[in-house]
C-alpha positions in Angstrom: -57.7 -51.9 88.7 -54.2 -50.8 88.9 -52.8 -49.6 85.6 -50.0 -51.7 84.4 -46.9 -49.7 83.5 -45.8 -50.3 79.9 -42.2 -50.9 79.7 -40.5 -49.7 76.5 -38.5 -52.2 74.8 -34.9 -51.2 74.3 -33.7 -51.1 70.7 -30.8 -53.3 70.0 -27.5 -51.5 69.8 -26.5 -50.8 66.2 -23.1 -52.0 65.0 -20.9 -50.0 62.8 -21.9 -52.0 59.8 -25.5 -51.6 60.6 -25.2 -47.8 61.0 -23.5 -47.6 57.6 -26.3 -49.7 56.0 -28.9 -47.5 57.7 -27.2 -44.4 56.5 -27.0 -45.6 53.0 -30.6 -46.6 53.0 -31.6 -43.2 54.2 -29.6 -41.5 51.5 -31.0 -43.8 48.8 -34.5 -43.2 50.1 -34.0 -39.4 50.0 -32.6 -39.3 46.5 -35.2 -41.7 45.1 -38.0 -39.5 46.5 -36.9 -36.4 44.5 -39.3 -35.2 41.9 -38.3 -34.8 38.3 -35.9 -32.0 37.5 -34.4 -31.8 41.0 -30.9 -32.8 42.0 -29.1 -33.0 45.2 -25.8 -31.0 45.1 -22.6 -32.1 46.9 -23.4 -29.7 49.8 -26.7 -31.4 50.4 -28.9 -28.4 49.2 -31.7 -29.1 46.7 -31.1 -27.7 43.2 -33.9 -27.4 40.7 -33.8 -26.7 36.9 -35.9 -23.7 37.4 -33.2 -22.1 39.5 -30.5 -22.3 36.8 -29.6 -19.0 35.2 -27.2 -18.2 32.4 -23.9 -16.5 33.0 -24.0 -12.7 33.4 -23.8 -11.0 30.0 -24.1 -14.1 28.0 -27.8 -13.4 27.0 -28.3 -9.6 26.4 -31.7 -8.2 26.8 -33.6 -8.0 23.5 -34.5 -4.7 21.9 -38.2 -3.9 22.5 -39.7 -2.2 19.5 -42.7 0.0 19.2 -42.2 1.6 22.7 -42.2 5.3 21.8 -40.1 7.6 19.7 -37.5 8.1 22.3 -36.5 4.4 22.0 -35.6 4.9 18.3 -37.5 1.8 17.4 -40.9 2.9 16.3 -42.5 2.8 12.8 -40.3 0.3 10.9 -38.8 -1.2 14.1 -35.2 -1.3 12.9 -36.1 -3.2 9.7 -35.8 -0.2 7.3 -38.3 0.6 4.6 -39.7 -1.5 1.8 -38.6 -1.8 -1.8 -35.7 0.4 -2.9 -34.3 1.3 0.5 -34.3 -2.3 1.8 -32.4 -3.8 -1.1 -28.7 -4.2 -1.0 -27.0 -1.7 -3.2 -30.3 0.2 -3.7 -30.8 3.9 -3.2 -30.0 7.0 -5.2 -26.6 8.1 -6.4 -24.8 11.3 -5.4 -25.9 13.1 -8.6 -29.6 12.3 -8.2 -31.7 15.4 -8.4 -35.1 14.2 -7.5 -36.0 12.8 -10.8 -35.3 15.9 -12.9 -32.7 15.7 -15.7 -29.3 15.6 -14.0 -26.7 18.3 -14.7 -24.5 15.9 -16.8 -27.4 15.5 -19.3 -28.4 19.1 -19.3 -24.9 20.3 -20.5 -24.7 20.9 -24.3 -22.5 18.6 -26.4 -19.3 19.9 -27.9 -18.8 19.2 -31.6 -15.6 17.6 -32.8 -14.0 16.6 -29.5 -11.2 14.0 -29.7 -11.8 10.4 -28.7 -8.3 10.5 -27.2 -9.7 12.2 -24.1 -11.8 9.1 -23.4 -10.9 5.6 -22.2 -7.1 5.1 -22.4 -7.5 1.4 -23.1 -9.6 1.9 -26.3 -8.7 5.2 -27.8 -5.1 6.0 -26.9 -1.9 4.4 -28.2 0.4 2.6 -25.7 4.0 2.4 -26.8 6.7 0.1 -25.5 9.7 2.1 -24.3 13.4 1.4 -25.0 16.2 3.6 -23.6 19.5 4.2 -25.5 21.6 2.4 -22.8 19.7 -0.9 -23.6 21.2 -0.8 -27.1 24.8 -0.5 -26.0 25.5 -4.2 -26.7 23.3 -4.5 -29.9 24.7 -6.3 -32.9 24.9 -3.8 -35.8 24.3 -6.5 -38.3 20.7 -6.8 -37.0 18.1 -4.0 -37.7 16.4 -2.5 -34.7 12.8 -3.3 -35.2 9.9 -4.1 -32.8 10.2 -7.8 -33.7 14.0 -8.0 -33.2 13.7 -6.1 -29.8 11.2 -8.6 -28.6 13.3 -11.6 -29.9 16.4 -10.3 -28.1 14.5 -10.0 -24.9 14.7 -6.2 -24.7 10.9 -5.9 -24.7 8.3 -8.3 -23.3 5.4 -6.8 -25.3 5.4 -4.6 -28.4 2.0 -3.1 -27.5 0.9 -0.5 -30.2 4.5 0.4 -31.2 8.0 1.0 -29.9 9.5 4.4 -29.0 13.2 5.0 -28.4 14.0 7.4 -25.6 17.2 9.3 -25.0 18.0 8.1 -21.4 21.5 6.7 -21.1 23.8 5.5 -18.3 27.4 6.8 -17.6 30.0 4.6 -19.4 27.5 3.2 -22.0 28.2 4.0 -25.6 26.2 3.3 -28.7 27.7 1.1 -31.4 28.2 2.9 -34.8 26.1 1.9 -37.7 22.8 1.0 -36.0 19.8 0.7 -38.4 16.3 1.4 -37.2 13.0 0.5 -38.8 9.3 0.8 -37.7 10.1 2.6 -34.5 9.6 6.2 -33.3 12.0 8.4 -31.4 12.1 11.2 -28.9 14.0 14.4 -30.0 16.9 13.6 -27.6 17.2 10.0 -28.8 17.1 11.1 -32.5 19.9 13.6 -32.0 22.1 11.1 -30.1 21.6 8.4 -32.7 22.3 10.8 -35.6 25.5 11.9 -33.8 26.5 8.3 -33.4 26.0 7.6 -37.1 22.8 5.5 -36.9 20.7 5.0 -40.0 17.0 6.0 -39.4 14.4 5.3 -42.1 12.4 8.3 -43.0 8.9 8.5 -41.6 9.9 7.3 -38.1 
């Protein structure tokens, strides 16, 4: 029997709209067939989450400890010691001598030393200072005392007392007849006030 030739059927010509639809169907089919975690980039290449890497230098390599003395991270592994050395502010002071009595406690005590050599805020006297030129406009009818000096605004605080110093400015003269009570003087101030005829109570 003679073999019958099979004639291939010609596919109908695709219109422009049909080609567009076919293309969109292919694209949809390709994207819908992607597995989870994969995306198609704009260039058409397949991009997976496993291929993502951080920016260079954003994640430095961690320090591996316990890898030999040359690494500098053996024994305590960068964590320091335990107890005194790991506490903030711990350790030994510069005068520590290994537990023996330190030199400051080995020295003998001196008998009768003055307390004035110690803390200035507790054992020394702090005096408020007034210079002679500040008294150039003083009213002679008012005695110069710590209270009057503070009242007139010459002093802000009396502290432990008031001392008159001999500093003066050119052109400033002391009024005659000033009277002083409950204040102390420097030698130069006392001489200048006595020469100006000031009255100073004894004991100051």
